[in-house]
C-alpha angles and dihedrals in degrees: 000000000000114000126176113237103176112140093187102048106105137116100226134033110291125229112273119278107229120203089255092053092046092051095047094048094043093049091047093048091050090051092048091052087058089047089246094138096160089056089049090052090050092051092052095042089051088058092046092052094045095047107029091151091054108053113175128206093224093053090050092045094049090046088053089053093049092050093046090052089052090054095253096128098160092052090045091054092055091054093045088052091050089050091050090050089054097044116003094178093071100105100198090065091064094042092052092047090050091049093050092049088050091051090048088051091241091133098164091054090048090052091049092051095048093042091052089048092051090064092057100059143336110307122236127231094254090056092048090051090048090051087052091049092048093050090046091052093054093045100254092131100165091053090046091052091048091055091048090048091055089063094058091088088055128064107296143174135216087261089062090056091047092054091049093047092049090049091052091046090052089049090052092242095135097160089055094048091050091052091050094047092048090052091047094049091050090054098042123349117215133174092245094051091050090046092053091049089052 
């Protein structure tokens, strides 16, 4: 499972990190690096019990990550939502919620979360790809391909081209998928791209 863990990625100035928040998040991150997710949860819950009047978005976000990594997706979502209520401009919250909904096969909810997030600030490549994956999963292939196509101006890999080509193939837009595959092969030819092209 890929979760975003970037404490500095936000579009506006974040709420202040107090020494207590820094310690709780640092201790939790250290525990998570050792795959001690239960200890990470304990560090963050200790902060929440000690400072119930001072909830912090980064504590809630990190707790969401720890719970998600323990396989407690529903609990993780509640903490991501709490984090978003405290600081909605923090983009990784929305990306992680979208990813969890995707993993839970709740594609429409994942789309709603990421679409709402896209109105807050510029959207990152990973989120655009996830929007493509979510649309692909619910059978909206043209929309999926359009999201994948948006990433072509960004750094991309042959896999990105493959996803886009498959989405256009599923949408019965064969002229479009051939153009995309030709472009991809010119940039970096791979066996899979050549196989798709036939």
